[in-house]
Every structure is written in C-alpha cells, then in structure tokens.
N, CA, C and O atoms as CSV, one atom per row, in Angstrom:
chain,resi,resn,atom,element,x,y,z
A,1,MET,N,N,0.835,-1.187,0.000
A,1,MET,CA,C,0.000,0.000,0.000
A,1,MET,C,C,0.881,1.253,0.000
A,1,MET,O,O,0.567,2.252,-0.647
A,2,LYS,N,N,1.974,1.175,0.730
A,2,LYS,CA,C,2.886,2.315,0.790
A,2,LYS,C,C,3.441,2.631,-0.593
A,2,LYS,O,O,3.563,3.798,-0.965
A,3,ASN,N,N,3.776,1.594,-1.353
A,3,ASN,CA,C,4.318,1.797,-2.698
A,3,ASN,C,C,3.284,2.396,-3.639
A,3,ASN,O,O,3.622,3.214,-4.495
A,4,ILE,N,N,2.027,1.994,-3.487
A,4,ILE,CA,C,0.973,2.535,-4.352
A,4,ILE,C,C,0.797,4.025,-4.095
A,4,ILE,O,O,0.713,4.813,-5.036
A,5,ILE,N,N,0.741,4.413,-2.822
A,5,ILE,CA,C,0.576,5.838,-2.491
A,5,ILE,C,C,1.789,6.628,-2.980
A,5,ILE,O,O,1.642,7.729,-3.511
A,6,LYS,N,N,2.983,6.070,-2.802
A,6,LYS,CA,C,4.199,6.745,-3.253
A,6,LYS,C,C,4.178,6.939,-4.771
A,6,LYS,O,O,4.548,8.002,-5.270
A,7,TYR,N,N,3.742,5.903,-5.504
A,7,TYR,CA,C,3.663,5.991,-6.958
A,7,TYR,C,C,2.650,7.046,-7.401
A,7,TYR,O,O,2.917,7.817,-8.322
A,8,VAL,N,N,1.487,7.080,-6.745
A,8,VAL,CA,C,0.453,8.052,-7.107
A,8,VAL,C,C,0.934,9.465,-6.858
A,8,VAL,O,O,0.685,10.357,-7.669
A,9,VAL,N,N,1.623,9.685,-5.742
A,9,VAL,CA,C,2.125,11.025,-5.425
A,9,VAL,C,C,3.219,11.433,-6.409
A,9,VAL,O,O,3.251,12.577,-6.862
A,10,GLU,N,N,4.105,10.511,-6.739
A,10,GLU,CA,C,5.186,10.830,-7.669
A,10,GLU,C,C,4.672,11.112,-9.076
A,10,GLU,O,O,5.159,12.025,-9.743
A,11,CYS,N,N,3.693,10.335,-9.530
A,11,CYS,CA,C,3.181,10.506,-10.892
A,11,CYS,C,C,2.187,11.650,-11.000
A,11,CYS,O,O,1.876,12.100,-12.103
A,12,ASP,N,N,1.691,12.120,-9.878
A,12,ASP,CA,C,0.723,13.215,-9.851
A,12,ASP,C,C,-0.495,12.839,-10.695
A,12,ASP,O,O,-0.969,13.626,-11.515
A,13,SER,N,N,-0.986,11.630,-10.476
A,13,SER,CA,C,-2.098,11.109,-11.256
A,13,SER,C,C,-3.405,11.260,-10.484
A,13,SER,O,O,-3.530,10.785,-9.355
A,14,MET,N,N,-4.359,11.912,-11.093
A,14,MET,CA,C,-5.660,12.096,-10.462
A,14,MET,C,C,-6.419,10.769,-10.406
A,14,MET,O,O,-7.099,10.481,-9.422
A,15,TYR,N,N,-6.302,9.972,-11.452
A,15,TYR,CA,C,-6.960,8.678,-11.504
A,15,TYR,C,C,-6.440,7.762,-10.386
A,15,TYR,O,O,-7.216,7.086,-9.711
A,16,GLY,N,N,-5.148,7.752,-10.208
A,16,GLY,CA,C,-4.543,6.940,-9.154
A,16,GLY,C,C,-4.991,7.380,-7.772
A,16,GLY,O,O,-5.249,6.547,-6.903
A,17,MET,N,N,-5.085,8.690,-7.567
A,17,MET,CA,C,-5.504,9.211,-6.270
A,17,MET,C,C,-6.957,8.838,-5.991
A,17,MET,O,O,-7.296,8.509,-4.854
A,18,VAL,N,N,-7.818,8.882,-6.998
A,18,VAL,CA,C,-9.216,8.487,-6.837
A,18,VAL,C,C,-9.297,7.001,-6.476
A,18,VAL,O,O,-10.109,6.612,-5.636
A,19,CYS,N,N,-8.463,6.173,-7.105
A,19,CYS,CA,C,-8.442,4.742,-6.790
A,19,CYS,C,C,-8.021,4.498,-5.347
A,19,CYS,O,O,-8.601,3.655,-4.663
A,20,VAL,N,N,-7.022,5.227,-4.885
A,20,VAL,CA,C,-6.558,5.070,-3.503
A,20,VAL,C,C,-7.648,5.501,-2.533
A,20,VAL,O,O,-7.880,4.825,-1.531
A,21,ILE,N,N,-8.313,6.598,-2.806
A,21,ILE,CA,C,-9.390,7.077,-1.929
A,21,ILE,C,C,-10.543,6.079,-1.917
A,21,ILE,O,O,-11.109,5.799,-0.860
A,22,CYS,N,N,-10.896,5.542,-3.082
A,22,CYS,CA,C,-11.963,4.534,-3.136
A,22,CYS,C,C,-11.581,3.288,-2.344
A,22,CYS,O,O,-12.427,2.694,-1.674
A,23,THR,N,N,-10.334,2.896,-2.415
A,23,THR,CA,C,-9.867,1.738,-1.645
A,23,THR,C,C,-10.009,1.990,-0.158
A,23,THR,O,O,-10.476,1.119,0.577
A,24,PHE,N,N,-9.611,3.178,0.299
A,24,PHE,CA,C,-9.747,3.513,1.719
A,24,PHE,C,C,-11.210,3.542,2.142
A,24,PHE,O,O,-11.549,3.075,3.230
A,25,VAL,N,N,-12.075,4.083,1.295
A,25,VAL,CA,C,-13.508,4.145,1.609
A,25,VAL,C,C,-14.097,2.740,1.713
A,25,VAL,O,O,-14.863,2.458,2.634
A,26,CYS,N,N,-13.749,1.860,0.781
A,26,CYS,CA,C,-14.250,0.479,0.824
A,26,CYS,C,C,-13.740,-0.242,2.063
A,26,CYS,O,O,-14.484,-0.990,2.697
A,27,PHE,N,N,-12.494,-0.023,2.405
A,27,PHE,CA,C,-11.922,-0.629,3.604
A,27,PHE,C,C,-12.649,-0.138,4.850
A,27,PHE,O,O,-12.965,-0.932,5.737
A,28,TYR,N,N,-12.917,1.161,4.924
A,28,TYR,CA,C,-13.637,1.736,6.066
A,28,TYR,C,C,-15.052,1.160,6.163
A,28,TYR,O,O,-15.501,0.790,7.247
A,29,ILE,N,N,-15.747,1.085,5.034
A,29,ILE,CA,C,-17.118,0.556,5.037
A,29,ILE,C,C,-17.125,-0.898,5.489
A,29,ILE,O,O,-17.996,-1.306,6.259
A,30,SER,N,N,-16.168,-1.674,5.019
A,30,SER,CA,C,-16.144,-3.084,5.414
A,30,SER,C,C,-15.890,-3.233,6.908
A,30,SER,O,O,-16.487,-4.097,7.550
A,31,ILE,N,N,-15.026,-2.419,7.463
A,31,ILE,CA,C,-14.765,-2.501,8.904
A,31,ILE,C,C,-15.949,-1.970,9.694
A,31,ILE,O,O,-16.332,-2.564,10.702
A,32,ARG,N,N,-16.523,-0.889,9.266
A,32,ARG,CA,C,-17.578,-0.215,10.025
A,32,ARG,C,C,-18.909,-0.961,9.994
A,32,ARG,O,O,-19.605,-1.002,11.008
A,33,PHE,N,N,-19.280,-1.550,8.863
A,33,PHE,CA,C,-20.612,-2.121,8.722
A,33,PHE,C,C,-20.634,-3.636,8.547
A,33,PHE,O,O,-21.479,-4.309,9.137
A,34,VAL,N,N,-19.735,-4.176,7.760
A,34,VAL,CA,C,-19.802,-5.599,7.434
A,34,VAL,C,C,-19.319,-6.471,8.594
A,34,VAL,O,O,-19.954,-7.478,8.909
A,35,VAL,N,N,-18.220,-6.108,9.227
A,35,VAL,CA,C,-17.671,-6.921,10.312
A,35,VAL,C,C,-18.641,-7.034,11.489
A,35,VAL,O,O,-18.839,-8.146,11.979
A,36,PRO,N,N,-19.259,-5.951,11.973
A,36,PRO,CA,C,-20.237,-6.117,13.062
A,36,PRO,C,C,-21.440,-6.978,12.654
A,36,PRO,O,O,-21.971,-7.721,13.480
A,37,TYR,N,N,-21.873,-6.886,11.399
A,37,TYR,CA,C,-22.982,-7.710,10.927
A,37,TYR,C,C,-22.595,-9.191,10.945
A,37,TYR,O,O,-23.380,-10.034,11.378
A,38,LEU,N,N,-21.389,-9.504,10.477
A,38,LEU,CA,C,-20.920,-10.885,10.510
A,38,LEU,C,C,-20.791,-11.389,11.947
A,38,LEU,O,O,-21.092,-12.548,12.233
A,39,TYR,N,N,-20.344,-10.517,12.845
A,39,TYR,CA,C,-20.226,-10.884,14.261
A,39,TYR,C,C,-21.599,-11.224,14.848
A,39,TYR,O,O,-21.737,-12.209,15.573
A,40,LYS,N,N,-22.612,-10.412,14.535
A,40,LYS,CA,C,-23.969,-10.675,15.024
A,40,LYS,C,C,-24.500,-11.993,14.475
A,40,LYS,O,O,-25.110,-12.767,15.212
A,41,CYS,N,N,-24.276,-12.256,13.194
A,41,CYS,CA,C,-24.736,-13.510,12.588
A,41,CYS,C,C,-24.049,-14.700,13.236
A,41,CYS,O,O,-24.694,-15.712,13.511
A,42,LEU,N,N,-22.764,-14.596,13.481
A,42,LEU,CA,C,-22.022,-15.686,14.109
A,42,LEU,C,C,-22.529,-15.943,15.528
A,42,LEU,O,O,-22.690,-17.094,15.934
A,43,CYS,N,N,-22.778,-14.873,16.278
A,43,CYS,CA,C,-23.310,-15.034,17.637
A,43,CYS,C,C,-24.695,-15.658,17.614
A,43,CYS,O,O,-25.011,-16.495,18.459
A,44,LYS,N,N,-25.522,-15.263,16.657
A,44,LYS,CA,C,-26.864,-15.819,16.550
A,44,LYS,C,C,-26.805,-17.312,16.250
A,44,LYS,O,O,-27.566,-18.093,16.822
A,45,ILE,N,N,-25.906,-17.710,15.360
A,45,ILE,CA,C,-25.749,-19.129,15.025
A,45,ILE,C,C,-25.273,-19.914,16.245
A,45,ILE,O,O,-25.785,-20.996,16.532
A,46,CYS,N,N,-24.296,-19.366,16.958
A,46,CYS,CA,C,-23.777,-20.051,18.147
A,46,CYS,C,C,-24.846,-20.166,19.230
A,46,CYS,O,O,-24.935,-21.198,19.895
A,47,ASN,N,N,-25.650,-19.137,19.416
A,47,ASN,CA,C,-26.695,-19.176,20.438
A,47,ASN,C,C,-27.787,-20.174,20.083
A,47,ASN,O,O,-28.348,-20.801,20.981
A,48,THR,N,N,-28.105,-20.343,18.810
A,48,THR,CA,C,-29.135,-21.316,18.443
A,48,THR,C,C,-28.631,-22.740,18.618
A,48,THR,O,O,-29.416,-23.647,18.892
A,49,ILE,N,N,-27.349,-22.939,18.463
A,49,ILE,CA,C,-26.795,-24.271,18.687
A,49,ILE,C,C,-26.812,-24.603,20.177
A,49,ILE,O,O,-27.111,-25.737,20.552
A,50,ILE,N,N,-26.494,-23.631,21.029
A,50,ILE,CA,C,-26.379,-23.857,22.463
A,50,ILE,C,C,-27.732,-23.813,23.169
A,50,ILE,O,O,-27.890,-24.437,24.219
A,51,THR,N,N,-28.689,-23.109,22.632
A,51,THR,CA,C,-29.969,-22.889,23.299
A,51,THR,C,C,-30.722,-24.196,23.526
A,51,THR,O,O,-30.799,-25.053,22.645
A,52,TYR,N,N,-31.260,-24.320,24.698
A,52,TYR,CA,C,-32.139,-25.442,25.004
A,52,TYR,C,C,-33.328,-24.906,25.786
A,52,TYR,O,O,-33.200,-23.927,26.521
A,53,LYS,N,N,-34.471,-25.536,25.632
A,53,LYS,CA,C,-35.684,-25.088,26.310
A,53,LYS,C,C,-35.779,-25.720,27.695
A,53,LYS,O,O,-35.464,-25.078,28.697
A,54,ASP,N,N,-36.205,-26.955,27.749
A,54,ASP,CA,C,-36.334,-27.681,29.006
A,54,ASP,C,C,-35.704,-29.057,28.852
A,54,ASP,O,O,-36.003,-29.798,27.916
A,55,ILE,N,N,-34.839,-29.375,29.781
A,55,ILE,CA,C,-34.233,-30.697,29.788
A,55,ILE,C,C,-34.440,-31.282,31.180
A,55,ILE,O,O,-34.105,-30.658,32.188
A,56,ARG,N,N,-34.993,-32.474,31.218
A,56,ARG,CA,C,-35.193,-33.171,32.487
A,56,ARG,C,C,-34.361,-34.435,32.464
A,56,ARG,O,O,-34.436,-35.224,31.521
A,57,THR,N,N,-33.582,-34.621,33.488
A,57,THR,CA,C,-32.788,-35.836,33.588
A,57,THR,C,C,-33.061,-36.496,34.925
A,57,THR,O,O,-33.359,-35.830,35.916
A,58,LYS,N,N,-32.957,-37.791,34.936
A,58,LYS,CA,C,-33.174,-38.549,36.160
A,58,LYS,C,C,-32.215,-39.728,36.162
A,58,LYS,O,O,-32.107,-40.461,35.179
A,59,ALA,N,N,-31.521,-39.900,37.282
A,59,ALA,CA,C,-30.591,-41.012,37.424
A,59,ALA,C,C,-30.895,-41.752,38.716
A,59,ALA,O,O,-31.118,-41.136,39.758
A,60,GLU,N,N,-30.902,-43.042,38.644
A,60,GLU,CA,C,-31.144,-43.865,39.826
A,60,GLU,C,C,-30.023,-44.883,39.963
A,60,GLU,O,O,-29.686,-45.596,39.018
A,61,VAL,N,N,-29.458,-44.932,41.153
A,61,VAL,CA,C,-28.444,-45.934,41.467
A,61,VAL,C,C,-28.793,-46.513,42.832
A,61,VAL,O,O,-28.670,-45.836,43.852
A,62,GLY,N,N,-29.215,-47.733,42.843
A,62,GLY,CA,C,-29.605,-48.370,44.110
A,62,GLY,C,C,-30.753,-47.629,44.755
A,62,GLY,O,O,-31.830,-47.517,44.169
A,63,ASN,N,N,-30.534,-47.119,45.961
A,63,ASN,CA,C,-31.562,-46.380,46.706
A,63,ASN,C,C,-31.509,-44.879,46.451
A,63,ASN,O,O,-32.365,-44.139,46.937
A,64,VAL,N,N,-30.510,-44.419,45.692
A,64,VAL,CA,C,-30.320,-42.980,45.476
A,64,VAL,C,C,-30.880,-42.594,44.114
A,64,VAL,O,O,-30.621,-43.249,43.105
A,65,SER,N,N,-31.657,-41.511,44.113
A,65,SER,CA,C,-32.235,-41.003,42.871
A,65,SER,C,C,-31.953,-39.508,42.759
A,65,SER,O,O,-32.139,-38.766,43.723
A,66,ILE,N,N,-31.506,-39.065,41.588
A,66,ILE,CA,C,-31.205,-37.636,41.360
A,66,ILE,C,C,-32.010,-37.176,40.150
A,66,ILE,O,O,-32.007,-37.825,39.103
A,67,GLU,N,N,-32.703,-36.040,40.309
A,67,GLU,CA,C,-33.412,-35.418,39.200
A,67,GLU,C,C,-32.892,-34.005,39.000
A,67,GLU,O,O,-32.607,-33.288,39.959
A,68,ALA,N,N,-32.775,-33.618,37.731
A,68,ALA,CA,C,-32.311,-32.256,37.411
A,68,ALA,C,C,-33.167,-31.696,36.302
A,68,ALA,O,O,-33.483,-32.384,35.331
A,69,ASN,N,N,-33.538,-30.443,36.457
A,69,ASN,CA,C,-34.289,-29.706,35.439
A,69,ASN,C,C,-33.439,-28.525,34.985
A,69,ASN,O,O,-32.961,-27.738,35.803
A,70,LEU,N,N,-33.259,-28.413,33.692
A,70,LEU,CA,C,-32.505,-27.300,33.129
A,70,LEU,C,C,-33.458,-26.430,32.326
A,70,LEU,O,O,-34.147,-26.914,31.428
A,71,HIS,N,N,-33.495,-25.148,32.654
A,71,HIS,CA,C,-34.345,-24.196,31.947
A,71,HIS,C,C,-33.490,-23.061,31.442
A,71,HIS,O,O,-32.555,-22.617,32.109
A,72,ARG,N,N,-33.822,-22.600,30.263
A,72,ARG,CA,C,-33.101,-21.443,29.734
A,72,ARG,C,C,-34.062,-20.525,29.040
A,72,ARG,O,O,-33.657,-19.485,28.520
C-alpha cells in the first residue's frame, strides 16, 4: 500500500488518487458495517446451537435417585 501511495504522489495522477481514496472508503465501510454484521450472525448461530428449552434428567443408582431440570 505504501508503494501505491508513493507511486500516485510521484506521478501526480488524479486517476490513481481516486483509486486510492476509493480503496480507503471500501476498507472503512467493510470494517464499520460488514464486520459487526458478521459478528452478530455468528453469535446468533452459536446461540441457536447452544440454546435449550427444558431438559429433564433422572438417574437412579440403588436407593439414590437424582433429578435435574434445566431451563433457559
């Protein structure tokens, strides 16, 4: 990137400068809007995998019995 900016400044090219500015704008937009959206989608997917409604378990060994209810 440093070489591209150096080349544009040395050549005094308006087209090159517009390309560099567009690249910076696209980079900013991707960081500002796309990355948080992807983060939200990833969290939503992970939460749907982990989410459970009601789970009832019961274990009996001899005279001992254990029951557990999980709610979320």
